[in-house]
N, C-alpha and C positions, 0 to 999 in steps of 0.2 A: 545442679544445672550443668556441671561439666560432664556427668555421665550421659546426659541427653545429647550433648554435642558429639560425644564419641560414638554413640549409637547411630546418629544421623550420618556421620562421616563413613561408617561401615557400609551403608546402603549405597548401591550403585544407582546412577541416574538412569532414567528410562532408555535413552539411546545406548548407554553402556550395557544395560541388560539385554537390549535387542541385539547388539553386536555379539554378546556372549552366547546367545541362543541361536544365532543365525545359522550355524552349521547344522544344528538339529532340525531347524525349520526347513532348510533346503532339502535335507535328507527326507523329511516327511513329505514334502511336495513331490519329490522323485518317487517315493514309495507309492503315493496316490496315483501318479501318472502310470507307473508300471504295473500296479496290482489291482486297481479299482475297475470294476466292470461298468460303472456308470460313466457314460460319455460326458455328461454334464460336469461331474466331479473332476474327471481328467482334464477337460477343457478349461475349467476354472483354475486348476493347479498349474497347467501350462501357462495360462494367461498371467497368473501371479508371478510365476518364475521368470517369464520373459519381461514383464513390466518392471520387476525389481532388478533383474540382472542386466537387461539391455536398455531400459528406459522406455517410457511410454512414447508412442509416436506423436509428433506435433499435430495439433488440431488447427484447422484453418480459422482465420479470424474474419468473420462476416460482420462484425460490429459496425464498422465505419459505413458500410453500405446500407445496413438496415436502419441505422439511427441517424441518417444524414439530416442535418438541420440547415435550412436556408438562412443566410445572414439577413439581419434586419436591413431594410432599405435605409439609405442615407437620409438625414433630416432635410426637410425642405428649407428654402431660404427664409421663410417666415419663422420656422422653428429655430433656425440658427440665430436669427435676429432676437428672438425672445430669450434664448440662452445667453446671448451676449449681454442683453439688458439686465437680466438677473445677476449675471456675473459682476457687471459694473456696479449694481446696487450693493451687492455684498462687499465688493472691494471698497466702496465709499464708507460703508459701515465699519470697516476694519481700519480705515485711515487713522483715526485717533489712537487706536491701540499701537499701530505701527509707529506713529510719531513719538508716542511716549516711550516705547521700547528703544527707539533710536536715540532719544534724548537721554535716557538712562545709560545707554551704552557710551554716549559721549561723555557724560559726567563721570562714569566709572573709569573711562580711559584717561581722563584728565588727572585723576588723583594718583 
């Protein structure tokens, strides 16, 4: 088991390997730019070199404009009255539980 751990510790992580080979990769991109007759290959190499070296240009965000959602209309007075009635019914159903927990808290506080 110990040999396996030692072998794994010898291997570099993927980012470490990429950093190790970066100079060769950049040199290859430059070679392609300077020596390849294919405009498409040169343009791709230039694009890769610029994207990695200078960063990609920011893209505009049109999401908010395209996906605009209208808010729901406010509830009517009748809907509000129904909601209040339902809330009051649920509150009445909970009163015994609330009383018993208050009574329990009083008893525990007295001891």
